[in-house]
N, C-alpha and C positions, 0 to 999 in steps of 0.2 A: 490655609482661616478659616476654624470653623467656623460652622451652619447658622452657628447662633447671635454669632461676630455679623456674619454675611447678612441677618438676618434684625440685628439693630444699628446697624451701618445706611443698611435703607427705610428705616423708618428714620432713623436723624433726616435722612434724605427727603421723605413723604414732607419736614415738617417745615424744610426749604421754604411751597407758599406761605404759609404763615410770616415767619420771616421778609421774606416780601410787601408781605402789606402793610403790616408793621408798621415797618420803613416811610410805605410810601405813606401812612397816620402821618407818619410822625413831616419827612418833605415836605405833603401836604398844605403842614400845619391845619390838623384835623378838631375839630371840638372833642374828641371821641378821648376820653381817661385811661389810662390802664387802666384799671382797677375793671371797667365795660369792660375793654379788651379781654381781656382772660376771662370774667363771666359771661362771655359772650365762646370762647376755646369748649368752660366747662356747659357751656348749655348744648352748645352742636351736637357734642363728646355724650350728653343724656339724653341726647331723641335717640341715640343710634338701639337702646335695650331697648324703647318700646320695638319700635321700627322688628325688633326682632322676633318679638314677640308674635307683634301683626303677624310677617310674615309667617309663624308656625300657624296661626291658624286658621291664614286664609288658602290652605291646602286643597285646592280640586279635579276636578278635571271634565275634560266638557268631550263630546264628541269630534268634533271641528276641530282639526289643526288647527284654525286659525283662532280661533275663539282663544282656543289652548292657549295658543301666545303671548294672546293679545290680557289676559288674562297674567301671564307671569310678565311683561315684559312691561307694563303698565299700572296694575293696581296691584297687584302680588311682590313686585319690586317699587316700581319707580313713588304708585301713590302713598304706600304705606311710612315711605321713609320720606316721604314731604309730607303730609299733613303727620308726621310727630315731632317735625322739628317747628308744623304750623304750633302745634302743642302743647310744646315747651319753650318756642317765642313766645308763646300767648301769655304766660303765665313769667315770662322775664322782662316781657313787657310788661306788664299788672303792678309786679314786684318793683319793681323800677321807677315806675309813677309814682310809686305810693317815701318812697325815700330819697329822691332827688330831689334836692334844691331848684331845679326851675318849675318855674313857670313853664306845665301845659296848657299843648293843643284843646281845645273844646273841644267835644266829640260832637260835631253838629253840622246838621249836610254844608256841603261847603259854601254854598250864596248866603250863607245864611251865620258865617260870621267874618269877625273883625278883618280889618286890612291887616292889624298886629296878627293873629288870633292864623291866618293864614298866612303865613309867611312863616308863626312858627310852627304848621300843620306840614307846607310840604320840608324843615325841618327836621322834621320826626318822620319823615315816608322817611329823608335820605339818611340817618342814622341808624332808621333800622331797616333801608336795607342794608347800612353793611355791613352793622350784627349780623342777619343775616350771612351773608359776607364768608364775615367770619367764621358763622358755625356749623356751614356746607364744611372750611376749609378741615378743623373738628371732625366732623363725622367722616368727611373721608381719610384721611393718618386712621384713627378704630379699627373705619372698612378693611382698608388697603393692610394693617396687621394679619385683620380677618387671612385675606385672599392671601397673603402669602405666611402664613402657618402652614397653609396644604400647599402652594405655588411657588417660593419665591421670586418664579421664574414673571412672573403676571406682572410684581410689585414699577423694574420701570419703566413701564410704562404704565402705569395706572396713578403714577406722582405727582403729572403731570396733567395727564388726560385728563383721570377720573376729577383729579383736583378740581381742572378747575369750571368739573360740570356740578358738582356740589354747590360750587361758592355760585354758579349763576342762577343751581334751583336756587340756593338759600337766600342769596338777597331775594329776590322774588317771593319767597315768604315771609323773609321779615320783611319788607313793607304790609305783604298780602294783614302778618297780624297787628300791626296799626291800623289799617286804611276798616279792617271787620264791619269797626262799632260808624264807622262816618260813610261808610262807602263801599258797602259788604261786596255792591256787582262789580266793583272793578275787583276789591282783593280776591274773591272766588274767582274772577280770571285770570288770576297770579299763581293765582295756587295751583288751575288747569294747564295755565303757562307751562308750568315748572311741571309741572308731574310728563306733560310733552311732552315737551325737551329731556329729562328726563327715561323714562320711554323711549323717545328715541336714539338716544345715543346704546341702550341695554341691549335696545333690538336691532343696530346695524354694527357693532361688534360683534356682537351674540355670532345673528346666524351667518351660512358661507353667503358668497358670492354679490356682497356688498364690499369696497374701498374703502378704510379704514381711516380713509382722509376725508370721505365726507362725513365719518363721526367724529371726525378731531374739528373741521371745521366749521357741524353745529358747537362742539363744547367752546370755541373757539370765539364761534359769534355771541352767544347768547350771554359769552363771559367779558364780552366788550362792550355789549348791553348794558350788562350790569354797572359796571369799570366808568359808565356816562356817566350815568344817574347821578355814584357818589363824585364824581370828579365835580360837579359843582359846587363842593363846598357847603356849610351848612357857614348861615350869617346870624344875625340878630339886632331886635333894638334896642331902644339906651337901657332903657325901663329892664332888658335882661341877661343887659354887658354884668353886669356888677356877679352879679350869678356863674358864670360864662367864666371872667374872673377870679371866681372867688376854687371854681372847682378844679383838684389833682385831674390833669387832664398828661395829652402826651403831645400838646402842644396844642396853642389853638389860629388861629382865626383871625390873619389883620383885618384892621377896622374897612377896611376899603374890599372885601370878597365881601 
């Protein structure tokens, strides 16, 4: 089989995590519209390009090898990718709040919110986490294509493990993009945790002397915690019920969720 067809086949396989997440959302009956799902994929792909620009700009060398490794894995690679995702998702949520028919939570300190607004706030975090996870998968898909273009042998491993890392980190960045107004400290902590997970993973899979099983464990654990955050689904109050029913969605939560 020609190399181009092999590459195409592997890239199609790279899209399997996206398909799995779509089926998961549909079976779980989350209030997540199809067009939002597709736009989240587009947002993740868009974040790939500012990350490339930042990585090209941030080319420094240090006298200390440890400083060089830290800067390369945690700043130049991990932070630039997570920060790019954060900026794109920040714009994504800003636009979505202005075109959405759903009532949005007010961005006030949590203790100042009414019970209904607190529920909307929790719902917005869950939805933002899901959006970030999807964006992370599309980012990983483009990154896999770039790596496979130079070395196709790395793609089989990246299809699952690297996608898991980007999905897990993207989920945290998605939540941070929503929380930055009302809970900036928690938002910053999520950005830092995503950067740390990403950086540690990069370090473990690149440096010799580390078992790849450790990197796989980190990737799966981080993804599992993101899935737990999302898996509670979204509930709505009576005032919002009609808006959710009218919105085009993959499916809707039942009233008992």
